PDB file with one MODEL, atoms N, CA, C and O in Angstrom:
MODEL        1
ATOM      1  N   MET A   1      94.335   9.355 213.593  1.00  0.00           N
ATOM      2  CA  MET A   1      94.916   9.373 212.455  1.00  0.00           C
ATOM      3  C   MET A   1      95.125  10.705 211.944  1.00  0.00           C
ATOM      4  O   MET A   1      94.107  11.134 211.401  1.00  0.00           O
ATOM      5  N   SER A   2      96.428  11.775 211.929  1.00  0.00           N
ATOM      6  CA  SER A   2      96.389  12.811 211.609  1.00  0.00           C
ATOM      7  C   SER A   2      95.330  12.941 210.174  1.00  0.00           C
ATOM      8  O   SER A   2      94.722  11.951 209.765  1.00  0.00           O
ATOM      9  N   VAL A   3      95.220  14.313 209.497  1.00  0.00           N
ATOM     10  CA  VAL A   3      95.089  14.877 208.587  1.00  0.00           C
ATOM     11  C   VAL A   3      95.723  14.396 207.504  1.00  0.00           C
ATOM     12  O   VAL A   3      95.013  13.892 206.634  1.00  0.00           O
ATOM     13  N   ILE A   4      97.232  14.436 207.299  1.00  0.00           N
ATOM     14  CA  ILE A   4      98.007  14.646 206.323  1.00  0.00           C
ATOM     15  C   ILE A   4      97.633  12.606 205.705  1.00  0.00           C
ATOM     16  O   ILE A   4      97.243  12.216 204.604  1.00  0.00           O
ATOM     17  N   GLY A   5      97.927  11.897 206.799  1.00  0.00           N
ATOM     18  CA  GLY A   5      97.998  10.341 207.173  1.00  0.00           C
ATOM     19  C   GLY A   5      96.467   9.823 206.373  1.00  0.00           C
ATOM     20  O   GLY A   5      96.379   8.819 205.667  1.00  0.00           O
ATOM     21  N   THR A   6      95.539  10.605 206.631  1.00  0.00           N
ATOM     22  CA  THR A   6      94.202  10.467 206.066  1.00  0.00           C
ATOM     23  C   THR A   6      94.057  10.705 204.425  1.00  0.00           C
ATOM     24  O   THR A   6      93.512  10.021 203.559  1.00  0.00           O
ATOM     25  N   SER A   7      94.787  11.982 204.366  1.00  0.00           N
ATOM     26  CA  SER A   7      94.744  12.027 202.863  1.00  0.00           C
ATOM     27  C   SER A   7      95.473  10.763 201.587  1.00  0.00           C
ATOM     28  O   SER A   7      95.273  10.192 200.515  1.00  0.00           O
ATOM     29  N   LEU A   8      96.546  10.958 202.898  1.00  0.00           N
ATOM     30  CA  LEU A   8      97.697  10.069 201.846  1.00  0.00           C
ATOM     31  C   LEU A   8      96.710   8.746 201.624  1.00  0.00           C
ATOM     32  O   LEU A   8      96.349   8.342 200.519  1.00  0.00           O
ATOM     33  N   TYR A   9      96.350   8.162 202.896  1.00  0.00           N
ATOM     34  CA  TYR A   9      95.483   7.052 202.538  1.00  0.00           C
ATOM     35  C   TYR A   9      94.122   7.185 201.492  1.00  0.00           C
ATOM     36  O   TYR A   9      93.874   6.311 200.660  1.00  0.00           O
ATOM     37  N   ALA A  10      93.509   8.085 201.621  1.00  0.00           N
ATOM     38  CA  ALA A  10      92.365   8.062 200.061  1.00  0.00           C
ATOM     39  C   ALA A  10      93.000   8.364 199.523  1.00  0.00           C
ATOM     40  O   ALA A  10      92.577   7.644 198.618  1.00  0.00           O
ATOM     41  N   VAL A  11      94.244   9.107 198.835  1.00  0.00           N
ATOM     42  CA  VAL A  11      94.888   8.769 197.396  1.00  0.00           C
ATOM     43  C   VAL A  11      95.054   7.985 196.944  1.00  0.00           C
ATOM     44  O   VAL A  11      94.938   7.817 195.730  1.00  0.00           O
ATOM     45  N   GLN A  12      95.589   6.735 198.223  1.00  0.00           N
ATOM     46  CA  GLN A  12      96.413   5.373 197.800  1.00  0.00           C
ATOM     47  C   GLN A  12      95.291   4.277 197.478  1.00  0.00           C
ATOM     48  O   GLN A  12      95.471   3.239 196.842  1.00  0.00           O
ATOM     49  N   TYR A  13      93.594   4.912 198.289  1.00  0.00           N
ATOM     50  CA  TYR A  13      92.468   4.102 198.104  1.00  0.00           C
ATOM     51  C   TYR A  13      92.314   4.519 196.308  1.00  0.00           C
ATOM     52  O   TYR A  13      92.342   3.675 195.412  1.00  0.00           O
ATOM     53  N   ASN A  14      92.177   5.796 196.133  1.00  0.00           N
ATOM     54  CA  ASN A  14      91.575   6.409 194.891  1.00  0.00           C
ATOM     55  C   ASN A  14      92.549   5.626 194.051  1.00  0.00           C
ATOM     56  O   ASN A  14      91.957   4.708 193.484  1.00  0.00           O
ATOM     57  N   GLN A  15      93.795   5.662 193.779  1.00  0.00           N
ATOM     58  CA  GLN A  15      94.216   5.327 192.709  1.00  0.00           C
ATOM     59  C   GLN A  15      94.425   3.477 193.088  1.00  0.00           C
ATOM     60  O   GLN A  15      95.323   2.867 192.507  1.00  0.00           O
ATOM     61  N   LYS A  16      93.716   2.916 193.862  1.00  0.00           N
ATOM     62  CA  LYS A  16      94.028   1.319 193.857  1.00  0.00           C
ATOM     63  C   LYS A  16      92.831   0.913 193.428  1.00  0.00           C
ATOM     64  O   LYS A  16      92.837  -0.244 193.010  1.00  0.00           O
ATOM     65  N   SER A  17      91.165   1.818 193.363  1.00  0.00           N
ATOM     66  CA  SER A  17      89.880   1.859 192.762  1.00  0.00           C
ATOM     67  C   SER A  17      90.459   2.052 191.290  1.00  0.00           C
ATOM     68  O   SER A  17      90.653   1.026 190.638  1.00  0.00           O
ATOM     69  N   SER A  18      90.664   2.921 190.886  1.00  0.00           N
ATOM     70  CA  SER A  18      91.102   3.276 189.431  1.00  0.00           C
ATOM     71  C   SER A  18      91.650   1.960 188.926  1.00  0.00           C
ATOM     72  O   SER A  18      90.953   1.129 188.343  1.00  0.00           O
ATOM     73  N   LYS A  19      92.590   1.856 189.114  1.00  0.00           N
ATOM     74  CA  LYS A  19      93.544   0.467 188.919  1.00  0.00           C
ATOM     75  C   LYS A  19      92.538  -0.822 188.448  1.00  0.00           C
ATOM     76  O   LYS A  19      92.551  -1.262 187.298  1.00  0.00           O
ATOM     77  N   MET A  20      91.778  -1.284 189.387  1.00  0.00           N
ATOM     78  CA  MET A  20      90.898  -2.047 189.269  1.00  0.00           C
ATOM     79  C   MET A  20      89.835  -1.793 188.482  1.00  0.00           C
ATOM     80  O   MET A  20      89.288  -2.764 187.959  1.00  0.00           O
ATOM     81  N   GLN A  21      89.282  -0.370 188.212  1.00  0.00           N
ATOM     82  CA  GLN A  21      88.615  -0.395 187.324  1.00  0.00           C
ATOM     83  C   GLN A  21      89.563  -0.533 185.762  1.00  0.00           C
ATOM     84  O   GLN A  21      88.935  -1.014 184.818  1.00  0.00           O
ATOM     85  N   GLU A  22      90.554  -0.253 185.593  1.00  0.00           N
ATOM     86  CA  GLU A  22      91.188  -0.017 184.160  1.00  0.00           C
ATOM     87  C   GLU A  22      91.290  -1.588 183.744  1.00  0.00           C
ATOM     88  O   GLU A  22      91.304  -1.985 182.579  1.00  0.00           O
ATOM     89  N   GLU A  23      91.379  -2.677 185.278  1.00  0.00           N
ATOM     90  CA  GLU A  23      91.830  -4.137 184.822  1.00  0.00           C
ATOM     91  C   GLU A  23      90.375  -4.244 184.436  1.00  0.00           C
ATOM     92  O   GLU A  23      90.228  -4.399 183.224  1.00  0.00           O
ATOM     93  N   ALA A  24      89.053  -4.195 185.271  1.00  0.00           N
ATOM     94  CA  ALA A  24      87.879  -4.644 184.652  1.00  0.00           C
ATOM     95  C   ALA A  24      87.492  -4.445 183.309  1.00  0.00           C
ATOM     96  O   ALA A  24      86.823  -5.256 182.669  1.00  0.00           O
ATOM     97  N   LEU A  25      87.958  -3.244 182.834  1.00  0.00           N
ATOM     98  CA  LEU A  25      87.736  -2.413 181.333  1.00  0.00           C
ATOM     99  C   LEU A  25      88.759  -3.349 180.510  1.00  0.00           C
ATOM    100  O   LEU A  25      88.464  -3.608 179.344  1.00  0.00           O
ATOM    101  N   GLN A  26      89.908  -3.851 181.043  1.00  0.00           N
ATOM    102  CA  GLN A  26      90.291  -4.570 180.009  1.00  0.00           C
ATOM    103  C   GLN A  26      90.267  -5.737 179.442  1.00  0.00           C
ATOM    104  O   GLN A  26      90.652  -6.160 178.352  1.00  0.00           O
ATOM    105  N   PHE A  27      89.312  -6.589 181.136  1.00  0.00           N
ATOM    106  CA  PHE A  27      88.756  -7.319 181.120  1.00  0.00           C
ATOM    107  C   PHE A  27      87.859  -7.507 180.242  1.00  0.00           C
ATOM    108  O   PHE A  27      87.877  -8.586 179.649  1.00  0.00           O
ATOM    109  N   LYS A  28      87.242  -6.913 180.045  1.00  0.00           N
ATOM    110  CA  LYS A  28      85.695  -6.258 179.868  1.00  0.00           C
ATOM    111  C   LYS A  28      86.224  -7.030 177.996  1.00  0.00           C
ATOM    112  O   LYS A  28      86.044  -8.089 177.394  1.00  0.00           O
ATOM    113  N   TYR A  29      87.006  -5.533 177.703  1.00  0.00           N
ATOM    114  CA  TYR A  29      87.480  -5.668 176.243  1.00  0.00           C
ATOM    115  C   TYR A  29      87.718  -6.904 176.421  1.00  0.00           C
ATOM    116  O   TYR A  29      86.691  -7.581 176.382  1.00  0.00           O
ATOM    117  N   ASP A  30      88.690  -7.494 176.607  1.00  0.00           N
ATOM    118  CA  ASP A  30      89.330  -9.139 176.049  1.00  0.00           C
ATOM    119  C   ASP A  30      88.517 -10.204 175.689  1.00  0.00           C
ATOM    120  O   ASP A  30      88.674 -11.153 174.921  1.00  0.00           O
ATOM    121  N   THR A  31      87.184  -9.666 176.758  1.00  0.00           N
ATOM    122  CA  THR A  31      86.106 -11.127 176.458  1.00  0.00           C
ATOM    123  C   THR A  31      85.381 -10.776 175.084  1.00  0.00           C
ATOM    124  O   THR A  31      85.340 -11.534 174.115  1.00  0.00           O
ATOM    125  N   THR A  32      84.850  -9.582 175.152  1.00  0.00           N
ATOM    126  CA  THR A  32      84.245  -8.852 173.430  1.00  0.00           C
ATOM    127  C   THR A  32      84.822  -9.302 173.231  1.00  0.00           C
ATOM    128  O   THR A  32      84.559 -10.464 173.540  1.00  0.00           O
ATOM    129  N   CYS A  33      85.901  -9.185 172.708  1.00  0.00           N
ATOM    130  CA  CYS A  33      87.086  -9.311 171.358  1.00  0.00           C
ATOM    131  C   CYS A  33      86.801 -10.715 171.088  1.00  0.00           C
ATOM    132  O   CYS A  33      86.160 -10.936 170.060  1.00  0.00           O
ATOM    133  N   GLN A  34      87.263 -12.029 172.042  1.00  0.00           N
ATOM    134  CA  GLN A  34      86.875 -13.070 171.870  1.00  0.00           C
ATOM    135  C   GLN A  34      85.498 -13.721 171.714  1.00  0.00           C
ATOM    136  O   GLN A  34      85.300 -14.839 171.236  1.00  0.00           O
ATOM    137  N   ILE A  35      84.533 -12.836 172.201  1.00  0.00           N
ATOM    138  CA  ILE A  35      83.191 -13.361 171.582  1.00  0.00           C
ATOM    139  C   ILE A  35      82.945 -12.562 169.794  1.00  0.00           C
ATOM    140  O   ILE A  35      82.423 -13.223 168.897  1.00  0.00           O
ATOM    141  N   LEU A  36      83.363 -11.295 169.601  1.00  0.00           N
ATOM    142  CA  LEU A  36      82.954 -10.999 168.609  1.00  0.00           C
ATOM    143  C   LEU A  36      84.251 -11.805 167.599  1.00  0.00           C
ATOM    144  O   LEU A  36      84.160 -11.724 166.374  1.00  0.00           O
ATOM    145  N   SER A  37      85.079 -12.341 168.054  1.00  0.00           N
ATOM    146  CA  SER A  37      85.782 -13.450 166.996  1.00  0.00           C
ATOM    147  C   SER A  37      85.791 -14.572 166.776  1.00  0.00           C
ATOM    148  O   SER A  37      86.351 -15.259 165.922  1.00  0.00           O
ATOM    149  N   GLY A  38      84.776 -14.886 168.031  1.00  0.00           N
ATOM    150  CA  GLY A  38      84.101 -16.349 167.600  1.00  0.00           C
ATOM    151  C   GLY A  38      82.889 -16.028 167.350  1.00  0.00           C
ATOM    152  O   GLY A  38      82.279 -17.032 167.719  1.00  0.00           O
ATOM    153  N   ILE A  39      82.212 -15.374 167.008  1.00  0.00           N
ATOM    154  CA  ILE A  39      80.627 -15.559 166.060  1.00  0.00           C
ATOM    155  C   ILE A  39      81.550 -14.886 164.619  1.00  0.00           C
ATOM    156  O   ILE A  39      80.879 -15.486 163.779  1.00  0.00           O
ATOM    157  N   ILE A  40      82.360 -14.261 163.950  1.00  0.00           N
ATOM    158  CA  ILE A  40      82.739 -13.711 162.675  1.00  0.00           C
ATOM    159  C   ILE A  40      83.852 -15.154 162.588  1.00  0.00           C
ATOM    160  O   ILE A  40      84.576 -15.317 161.605  1.00  0.00           O
TER     161      ILE A  40
ENDMDL
END
């Protein structure tokens, strides 16, 4: 694999993992809101 190909792959991988982290945070936030609204 060329250096350019490797770095492009790394960038795509980083974007994918950060998107997964965003979705996980969103899920946690939604769940927390549901739990809090259930308590109140």
